[in-house]
TIZA-956246 format. One record per atom (N, C-alpha, C, O): residue number from 1; residue in three letters; atom name; x, y, z. Coordinates in nm, 3 decimals, decimal comma. Example, Ala and Ser with C-alpha at 12.3 -4.5 7.8 and 13.67 -1.06 7.14 Angstrom:
<nodes>
  pos  code  site        u        v        w
    1   ALA     N    1,319   -0,569    0,780
    1   ALA    CA    1,230   -0,450    0,780
    1   ALA     C    1,320   -0,330    0,780
    1   ALA     O    1,424   -0,332    0,846
    2   SER     N    1,285   -0,225    0,708
    2   SER    CA    1,367   -0,106    0,714
    2   SER     C    1,290    0,003    0,787
    2   SER     O    1,341    0,114    0,804
</nodes>
This chain:
<nodes>
  pos  code  site        u        v        w
    1   MET     N   -0,081   -6,543   -3,724
    1   MET    CA   -0,037   -6,519   -3,589
    1   MET     C    0,114   -6,496   -3,584
    1   MET     O    0,162   -6,414   -3,505
    2   ALA     N    0,187   -6,566   -3,667
    2   ALA    CA    0,332   -6,546   -3,672
    2   ALA     C    0,364   -6,405   -3,720
    2   ALA     O    0,459   -6,343   -3,673
    3   LEU     N    0,284   -6,354   -3,814
    3   LEU    CA    0,304   -6,218   -3,864
    3   LEU     C    0,289   -6,118   -3,750
    3   LEU     O    0,370   -6,025   -3,738
    4   CYS     N    0,188   -6,134   -3,667
    4   CYS    CA    0,169   -6,045   -3,552
    4   CYS     C    0,287   -6,053   -3,456
    4   CYS     O    0,331   -5,951   -3,403
    5   GLY     N    0,339   -6,173   -3,436
    5   GLY    CA    0,455   -6,189   -3,349
    5   GLY     C    0,575   -6,113   -3,402
    5   GLY     O    0,646   -6,048   -3,326
    6   GLU     N    0,598   -6,121   -3,532
    6   GLU    CA    0,711   -6,050   -3,593
    6   GLU     C    0,692   -5,899   -3,585
    6   GLU     O    0,788   -5,826   -3,561
    7   ILE     N    0,570   -5,852   -3,604
    7   ILE    CA    0,542   -5,709   -3,591
    7   ILE     C    0,570   -5,665   -3,447
    7   ILE     O    0,625   -5,558   -3,424
    8   GLY     N    0,531   -5,748   -3,352
    8   GLY    CA    0,559   -5,719   -3,212
    8   GLY     C    0,707   -5,707   -3,184
    8   GLY     O    0,749   -5,621   -3,107
    9   GLU     N    0,787   -5,792   -3,246
    9   GLU    CA    0,932   -5,786   -3,228
    9   GLU     C    0,990   -5,657   -3,286
    9   GLU     O    1,085   -5,602   -3,230
   10   LEU     N    0,934   -5,608   -3,396
   10   LEU    CA    0,977   -5,481   -3,453
   10   LEU     C    0,938   -5,365   -3,361
   10   LEU     O    1,019   -5,276   -3,333
   11   VAL     N    0,816   -5,368   -3,314
   11   VAL    CA    0,767   -5,261   -3,225
   11   VAL     C    0,850   -5,256   -3,097
   11   VAL     O    0,877   -5,149   -3,044
   12   GLU     N    0,890   -5,372   -3,048
   12   GLU    CA    0,968   -5,381   -2,924
   12   GLU     C    1,098   -5,300   -2,933
   12   GLU     O    1,143   -5,244   -2,833
   13   ILE     N    1,157   -5,293   -3,050
   13   ILE    CA    1,281   -5,217   -3,069
   13   ILE     C    1,258   -5,069   -3,040
   13   ILE     O    1,346   -5,003   -2,985
   14   PHE     N    1,142   -5,017   -3,075
   14   PHE    CA    1,112   -4,875   -3,064
   14   PHE     C    1,031   -4,838   -2,941
   14   PHE     O    1,015   -4,720   -2,910
   15   GLN     N    0,980   -4,937   -2,870
   15   GLN    CA    0,882   -4,914   -2,764
   15   GLN     C    0,921   -4,806   -2,664
   15   GLN     O    0,837   -4,722   -2,630
   16   TRP     N    1,041   -4,805   -2,617
   16   TRP    CA    1,080   -4,710   -2,513
   16   TRP     C    1,171   -4,599   -2,564
   16   TRP     O    1,230   -4,526   -2,484
   17   LEU     N    1,184   -4,587   -2,696
   17   LEU    CA    1,268   -4,481   -2,753
   17   LEU     C    1,186   -4,354   -2,774
   17   LEU     O    1,067   -4,360   -2,802
   18   SER     N    1,252   -4,240   -2,761
   18   SER    CA    1,186   -4,114   -2,793
   18   SER     C    1,179   -4,102   -2,946
   18   SER     O    1,240   -4,182   -3,017
   19   ILE     N    1,106   -4,004   -2,995
   19   ILE    CA    1,099   -3,982   -3,139
   19   ILE     C    1,239   -3,956   -3,194
   19   ILE     O    1,276   -4,009   -3,298
   20   GLU     N    1,315   -3,876   -3,124
   20   GLU    CA    1,451   -3,844   -3,168
   20   GLU     C    1,539   -3,969   -3,174
   20   GLU     O    1,614   -3,988   -3,269
   21   ASP     N    1,528   -4,054   -3,072
   21   ASP    CA    1,609   -4,176   -3,066
   21   ASP     C    1,566   -4,279   -3,169
   21   ASP     O    1,640   -4,373   -3,198
   22   SER     N    1,446   -4,264   -3,223
   22   SER    CA    1,393   -4,358   -3,322
   22   SER     C    1,439   -4,327   -3,464
   22   SER     O    1,418   -4,407   -3,555
   23   MET     N    1,501   -4,212   -3,483
   23   MET    CA    1,544   -4,173   -3,617
   23   MET     C    1,667   -4,253   -3,660
   23   MET     O    1,747   -4,296   -3,577
   24   LEU     N    1,680   -4,272   -3,790
   24   LEU    CA    1,789   -4,352   -3,844
   24   LEU     C    1,925   -4,311   -3,791
   24   LEU     O    2,006   -4,396   -3,752
   25   GLU     N    1,951   -4,182   -3,789
   25   GLU    CA    2,084   -4,135   -3,747
   25   GLU     C    2,110   -4,159   -3,597
   25   GLU     O    2,225   -4,151   -3,554
   26   SER     N    2,006   -4,187   -3,519
   26   SER    CA    2,022   -4,209   -3,375
   26   SER     C    2,017   -4,356   -3,336
   26   SER     O    2,061   -4,391   -3,226
   27   LEU     N    1,966   -4,441   -3,423
   27   LEU    CA    1,957   -4,584   -3,390
   27   LEU     C    2,096   -4,645   -3,380
   27   LEU     O    2,186   -4,613   -3,458
   28   SER     N    2,113   -4,732   -3,285
   28   SER    CA    2,240   -4,804   -3,275
   28   SER     C    2,251   -4,901   -3,391
   28   SER     O    2,151   -4,940   -3,452
   29   ALA     N    2,372   -4,941   -3,422
   29   ALA    CA    2,394   -5,039   -3,529
   29   ALA     C    2,321   -5,169   -3,497
   29   ALA     O    2,268   -5,235   -3,586
   30   LYS     N    2,320   -5,205   -3,369
   30   LYS    CA    2,251   -5,328   -3,326
   30   LYS     C    2,100   -5,317   -3,352
   30   LYS     O    2,040   -5,410   -3,406
   31   ASP     N    2,041   -5,204   -3,314
   31   ASP    CA    1,896   -5,187   -3,334
   31   ASP     C    1,861   -5,181   -3,482
   31   ASP     O    1,758   -5,235   -3,524
   32   LEU     N    1,944   -5,114   -3,561
   32   LEU    CA    1,919   -5,108   -3,705
   32   LEU     C    1,926   -5,247   -3,766
   32   LEU     O    1,843   -5,282   -3,851
   33   SER     N    2,022   -5,326   -3,724
   33   SER    CA    2,034   -5,463   -3,774
   33   SER     C    1,912   -5,546   -3,735
   33   SER     O    1,860   -5,623   -3,817
   34   ARG     N    1,866   -5,530   -3,613
   34   ARG    CA    1,744   -5,600   -3,568
   34   ARG     C    1,623   -5,556   -3,649
   34   ARG     O    1,539   -5,639   -3,685
   35   CYS     N    1,612   -5,425   -3,678
   35   CYS    CA    1,501   -5,374   -3,759
   35   CYS     C    1,500   -5,440   -3,897
   35   CYS     O    1,396   -5,483   -3,946
   36   LYS     N    1,617   -5,448   -3,957
   36   LYS    CA    1,626   -5,509   -4,090
   36   LYS     C    1,578   -5,654   -4,086
   36   LYS     O    1,503   -5,697   -4,174
   37   GLU     N    1,620   -5,728   -3,983
   37   GLU    CA    1,579   -5,867   -3,971
   37   GLU     C    1,428   -5,880   -3,951
   37   GLU     O    1,363   -5,963   -4,015
   38   GLU     N    1,372   -5,798   -3,862
   38   GLU    CA    1,229   -5,807   -3,834
   38   GLU     C    1,146   -5,764   -3,953
   38   GLU     O    1,043   -5,826   -3,982
   39   ILE     N    1,187   -5,659   -4,023
   39   ILE    CA    1,114   -5,615   -4,142
   39   ILE     C    1,118   -5,723   -4,249
   39   ILE     O    1,019   -5,745   -4,318
   40   ALA     N    1,231   -5,788   -4,264
   40   ALA    CA    1,241   -5,898   -4,361
   40   ALA     C    1,147   -6,012   -4,322
   40   ALA     O    1,079   -6,068   -4,407
   41   ASP     N    1,143   -6,046   -4,193
   41   ASP    CA    1,052   -6,151   -4,146
   41   ASP     C    0,907   -6,114   -4,174
   41   ASP     O    0,828   -6,197   -4,218
   42   ILE     N    0,872   -5,988   -4,147
   42   ILE    CA    0,735   -5,940   -4,171
   42   ILE     C    0,700   -5,952   -4,319
   42   ILE     O    0,592   -5,999   -4,354
   43   LEU     N    0,791   -5,910   -4,404
   43   LEU    CA    0,767   -5,918   -4,548
   43   LEU     C    0,747   -6,062   -4,593
   43   LEU     O    0,657   -6,091   -4,672
   44   ILE     N    0,829   -6,151   -4,543
   44   ILE    CA    0,818   -6,292   -4,581
   44   ILE     C    0,681   -6,347   -4,543
   44   ILE     O    0,614   -6,411   -4,624
   45   TYR     N    0,638   -6,322   -4,418
   45   TYR    CA    0,507   -6,372   -4,374
   45   TYR     C    0,393   -6,306   -4,451
   45   TYR     O    0,295   -6,372   -4,485
   46   LEU     N    0,405   -6,178   -4,479
   46   LEU    CA    0,301   -6,106   -4,552
   46   LEU     C    0,287   -6,158   -4,694
   46   LEU     O    0,176   -6,180   -4,742
   47   VAL     N    0,399   -6,177   -4,762
   47   VAL    CA    0,396   -6,229   -4,898
   47   VAL     C    0,339   -6,371   -4,899
   47   VAL     O    0,262   -6,406   -4,988
   48   ARG     N    0,377   -6,450   -4,802
   48   ARG    CA    0,325   -6,587   -4,792
   48   ARG     C    0,173   -6,587   -4,771
   48   ARG     O    0,101   -6,664   -4,835
   49   LEU     N    0,126   -6,501   -4,682
   49   LEU    CA   -0,018   -6,492   -4,657
   49   LEU     C   -0,092   -6,448   -4,783
   49   LEU     O   -0,195   -6,506   -4,819
   50   ALA     N   -0,041   -6,345   -4,850
   50   ALA    CA   -0,104   -6,297   -4,973
   50   ALA     C   -0,107   -6,407   -5,078
   50   ALA     O   -0,206   -6,422   -5,149
   51   ASP     N    0,000   -6,484   -5,088
   51   ASP    CA    0,005   -6,594   -5,184
   51   ASP     C   -0,102   -6,698   -5,152
   51   ASP     O   -0,172   -6,746   -5,242
   52   LYS     N   -0,114   -6,734   -5,026
   52   LYS    CA   -0,213   -6,835   -4,985
   52   LYS     C   -0,356   -6,787   -5,008
   52   LYS     O   -0,445   -6,868   -5,034
   53   LEU     N   -0,378   -6,657   -5,000
   53   LEU    CA   -0,512   -6,601   -5,020
   53   LEU     C   -0,534   -6,552   -5,163
   53   LEU     O   -0,638   -6,496   -5,195
   54   ASN     N   -0,432   -6,575   -5,248
   54   ASN    CA   -0,439   -6,536   -5,388
   54   ASN     C   -0,466   -6,386   -5,403
   54   ASN     O   -0,551   -6,343   -5,481
   55   ILE     N   -0,392   -6,308   -5,325
   55   ILE    CA   -0,404   -6,162   -5,328
   55   ILE     C   -0,283   -6,104   -5,399
   55   ILE     O   -0,169   -6,136   -5,365
   56   ASP     N   -0,307   -6,020   -5,498
   56   ASP    CA   -0,200   -5,950   -5,568
   56   ASP     C   -0,166   -5,826   -5,486
   56   ASP     O   -0,242   -5,728   -5,486
   57   LEU     N   -0,054   -5,830   -5,418
   57   LEU    CA   -0,018   -5,721   -5,327
   57   LEU     C   -0,006   -5,586   -5,398
   57   LEU     O   -0,049   -5,485   -5,343
   58   MET     N    0,050   -5,583   -5,516
   58   MET    CA    0,067   -5,456   -5,586
   58   MET     C   -0,069   -5,397   -5,624
   58   MET     O   -0,094   -5,278   -5,602
   59   THR     N   -0,157   -5,479   -5,679
   59   THR    CA   -0,291   -5,432   -5,718
   59   THR     C   -0,367   -5,380   -5,597
   59   THR     O   -0,427   -5,273   -5,603
   60   GLU     N   -0,365   -5,455   -5,490
   60   GLU    CA   -0,440   -5,415   -5,371
   60   GLU     C   -0,378   -5,293   -5,303
   60   GLU     O   -0,450   -5,209   -5,248
   61   SER     N   -0,246   -5,282   -5,307
   61   SER    CA   -0,180   -5,165   -5,249
   61   SER     C   -0,217   -5,038   -5,326
   61   SER     O   -0,247   -4,935   -5,266
   62   LEU     N   -0,214   -5,046   -5,458
   62   LEU    CA   -0,251   -4,930   -5,540
   62   LEU     C   -0,397   -4,892   -5,520
   62   LEU     O   -0,432   -4,774   -5,516
   63   ALA     N   -0,484   -4,993   -5,507
   63   ALA    CA   -0,626   -4,966   -5,482
   63   ALA     C   -0,644   -4,897   -5,348
   63   ALA     O   -0,726   -4,805   -5,335
   64   LYS     N   -0,569   -4,940   -5,247
   64   LYS    CA   -0,580   -4,880   -5,114
   64   LYS     C   -0,529   -4,736   -5,115
   64   LYS     O   -0,586   -4,650   -5,048
   65   ILE     N   -0,424   -4,709   -5,190
   65   ILE    CA   -0,374   -4,572   -5,203
   65   ILE     C   -0,482   -4,483   -5,263
   65   ILE     O   -0,499   -4,369   -5,219
   66   GLU     N   -0,553   -4,532   -5,363
   66   GLU    CA   -0,662   -4,455   -5,424
   66   GLU     C   -0,771   -4,426   -5,321
   66   GLU     O   -0,821   -4,313   -5,313
   67   VAL     N   -0,809   -4,526   -5,243
   67   VAL    CA   -0,911   -4,507   -5,139
   67   VAL     C   -0,865   -4,402   -5,039
   67   VAL     O   -0,942   -4,313   -5,002
   68   ASN     N   -0,739   -4,412   -4,996
   68   ASN    CA   -0,686   -4,316   -4,898
   68   ASN     C   -0,680   -4,175   -4,954
   68   ASN     O   -0,700   -4,078   -4,880
   69   MET     N   -0,651   -4,162   -5,083
   69   MET    CA   -0,648   -4,029   -5,145
   69   MET     C   -0,786   -3,963   -5,138
   69   MET     O   -0,796   -3,842   -5,121
   70   GLU     N   -0,891   -4,043   -5,152
   70   GLU    CA   -1,027   -3,989   -5,144
   70   GLU     C   -1,067   -3,961   -5,000
   70   GLU     O   -1,129   -3,859   -4,972
   71   ARG     N   -1,032   -4,051   -4,909
   71   ARG    CA   -1,071   -4,037   -4,769
   71   ARG     C   -0,995   -3,927   -4,697
   71   ARG     O   -1,050   -3,860   -4,609
   72   TYR     N   -0,869   -3,910   -4,734
   72   TYR    CA   -0,782   -3,816   -4,664
   72   TYR     C   -0,715   -3,722   -4,762
   72   TYR     O   -0,595   -3,735   -4,789
   73   PRO     N   -0,790   -3,627   -4,818
   73   PRO    CA   -0,731   -3,534   -4,915
   73   PRO     C   -0,615   -3,457   -4,854
   73   PRO     O   -0,623   -3,412   -4,739
   74   VAL     N   -0,509   -3,442   -4,928
   74   VAL    CA   -0,389   -3,375   -4,881
   74   VAL     C   -0,422   -3,235   -4,830
   74   VAL     O   -0,370   -3,192   -4,728
   75   THR     N   -0,507   -3,165   -4,901
   75   THR    CA   -0,539   -3,027   -4,863
   75   THR     C   -0,605   -3,018   -4,725
   75   THR     O   -0,598   -2,914   -4,660
   76   LEU     N   -0,668   -3,127   -4,681
   76   LEU    CA   -0,736   -3,125   -4,552
   76   LEU     C   -0,660   -3,198   -4,442
   76   LEU     O   -0,683   -3,173   -4,324
   77   SER     N   -0,569   -3,286   -4,478
   77   SER    CA   -0,508   -3,370   -4,376
   77   SER     C   -0,357   -3,357   -4,361
   77   SER     O   -0,301   -3,409   -4,265
   78   LYS     N   -0,290   -3,291   -4,453
   78   LYS    CA   -0,144   -3,280   -4,445
   78   LYS     C   -0,101   -3,205   -4,319
   78   LYS     O   -0,152   -3,098   -4,289
   79   GLY     N   -0,007   -3,265   -4,248
   79   GLY    CA    0,050   -3,200   -4,130
   79   GLY     C   -0,033   -3,211   -4,004
   79   GLY     O   -0,003   -3,144   -3,906
   80   ASN     N   -0,138   -3,294   -4,005
   80   ASN    CA   -0,222   -3,307   -3,887
   80   ASN     C   -0,256   -3,453   -3,865
   80   ASN     O   -0,306   -3,520   -3,955
   81   ALA     N   -0,229   -3,503   -3,746
   81   ALA    CA   -0,254   -3,644   -3,715
   81   ALA     C   -0,401   -3,673   -3,686
   81   ALA     O   -0,442   -3,789   -3,685
   82   VAL     N   -0,480   -3,568   -3,662
   82   VAL    CA   -0,622   -3,586   -3,634
   82   VAL     C   -0,698   -3,589   -3,766
   82   VAL     O   -0,679   -3,503   -3,851
   83   LYS     N   -0,783   -3,689   -3,783
   83   LYS    CA   -0,860   -3,699   -3,906
   83   LYS     C   -0,938   -3,569   -3,926
   83   LYS     O   -1,004   -3,521   -3,834
   84   TYR     N   -0,930   -3,513   -4,046
   84   TYR    CA   -0,984   -3,380   -4,073
   84   TYR     C   -1,130   -3,365   -4,037
   84   TYR     O   -1,171   -3,256   -3,997
   85   ASN     N   -1,212   -3,470   -4,049
   85   ASN    CA   -1,353   -3,453   -4,018
   85   ASN     C   -1,385   -3,471   -3,870
   85   ASN     O   -1,502   -3,464   -3,831
   86   LEU     N   -1,283   -3,493   -3,787
   86   LEU    CA   -1,304   -3,504   -3,643
   86   LEU     C   -1,250   -3,383   -3,567
   86   LEU     O   -1,267   -3,376   -3,445
   87   ARG     N   -1,188   -3,290   -3,634
   87   ARG    CA   -1,121   -3,177   -3,567
   87   ARG     C   -1,215   -3,088   -3,489
   87   ARG     O   -1,179   -3,040   -3,382
   88   ASN     N   -1,334   -3,064   -3,541
   88   ASN    CA   -1,424   -2,969   -3,477
   88   ASN     C   -1,539   -3,035   -3,403
   88   ASN     O   -1,640   -2,969   -3,374
   89   GLU     N   -1,526   -3,161   -3,374
   89   GLU    CA   -1,636   -3,230   -3,303
   89   GLU     C   -1,617   -3,225   -3,155
   89   GLU     O   -1,699   -3,278   -3,080
</nodes>
């Protein structure tokens, strides 16, 4: 639950910003500093959770990348936010 709270705090920084205002070169120094703090908090909670569940984050991350490569082939999904198999439905 604490992890969700920290993610919420990160999202709050961007909630009312336009895409342009969300870019690194447009973020204020204050917002960038807050992002760094919230991302660090998220990482700490995530690593702690993985440790408690005996999950190897690197192994599981690589496995998930493999799954995503099969589910979302670059040739069918690059440059489009709509899942390729839902485009013509």
